[in-house]
C-alpha positions as CSV (number, residue, x, y, z in Angstrom):
1,M,-5.4,-5.3,-24.6
2,T,-8.2,-7.2,-22.9
3,E,-11.7,-5.7,-22.6
4,L,-11.3,-5.6,-18.8
5,L,-8.0,-3.7,-19.0
6,D,-9.4,-1.4,-21.5
7,R,-12.3,-0.6,-19.2
8,A,-9.9,0.0,-16.3
9,V,-7.9,2.5,-18.5
10,Q,-11.1,4.3,-19.5
11,T,-12.1,4.6,-15.9
12,A,-8.7,5.8,-14.8
13,R,-8.8,8.6,-17.4
14,A,-11.5,10.3,-15.4
15,L,-9.4,10.4,-12.3
16,S,-7.0,13.1,-11.2
17,P,-3.5,13.1,-12.6
18,E,-2.2,12.1,-9.2
19,M,-4.4,9.1,-9.0
20,Q,-3.5,8.2,-12.6
21,D,0.1,8.3,-11.7
22,E,-0.5,6.1,-8.7
23,I,-2.3,3.5,-10.8
24,A,0.5,3.6,-13.4
25,R,3.1,2.9,-10.7
26,L,1.1,0.0,-9.4
27,V,0.7,-1.5,-12.9
28,L,4.4,-1.1,-13.7
29,A,5.4,-2.6,-10.4
30,Y,3.0,-5.5,-11.0
31,A,4.3,-6.0,-14.5
32,G,7.9,-6.3,-13.2
33,R,9.2,-2.9,-13.9
34,D,11.6,-1.2,-11.5
35,E,9.1,1.6,-10.6
36,A,8.7,2.6,-7.0
37,V,5.1,1.8,-5.9
38,I,5.3,4.0,-2.8
39,E,7.8,6.6,-1.9
40,L,8.3,6.7,1.8
41,T,9.2,9.8,3.8
42,A,12.3,9.7,6.2
43,D,9.9,9.2,9.2
44,E,8.1,6.4,7.4
45,I,11.4,4.7,6.7
46,T,12.5,5.0,10.3
47,D,9.1,3.5,11.4
48,L,9.5,0.7,8.9
49,I,13.0,-0.2,10.2
50,E,11.7,-0.2,13.8
51,A,8.8,-2.4,12.8
52,Q,11.1,-4.8,11.1
53,A,13.3,-4.9,14.2
54,E,10.3,-5.6,16.4
55,R,9.3,-8.4,14.1
56,M,12.8,-9.9,14.3
57,R,12.6,-9.8,18.1
58,G,9.2,-11.4,18.0
59,D,7.7,-8.3,19.6
60,F,4.1,-8.6,18.5
61,A,0.8,-7.2,19.8
62,T,-1.2,-9.5,22.1
63,E,-4.6,-10.7,21.2
64,A,-6.1,-8.2,23.7
65,E,-4.2,-5.3,22.1
66,V,-5.3,-6.3,18.6
67,E,-8.9,-6.7,19.8
68,A,-8.8,-3.2,21.5
69,V,-7.8,-1.6,18.2
70,L,-10.2,-3.5,16.0
71,S,-13.1,-2.9,18.4
72,R,-12.8,0.9,17.6
73,Y,-13.6,0.2,13.9
74,R,-16.4,-2.3,14.2
75,L,-19.9,-1.2,13.4
């Protein structure tokens, strides 16, 4: 194990069990294992399917719509 990975594991040990499991899922997914990184709810799956359909239709936000959303989060 590299020094950097060892430090990451040591840091993760101080986190909640839920966060440790999330980190483990990400590492396993990155390493090519068949672990689910994120488990979607039924509503999230429906939203994702609709978003994919919008993308296939070329139904994207205009620059003005994107700017309106981003302007809410700028300092």
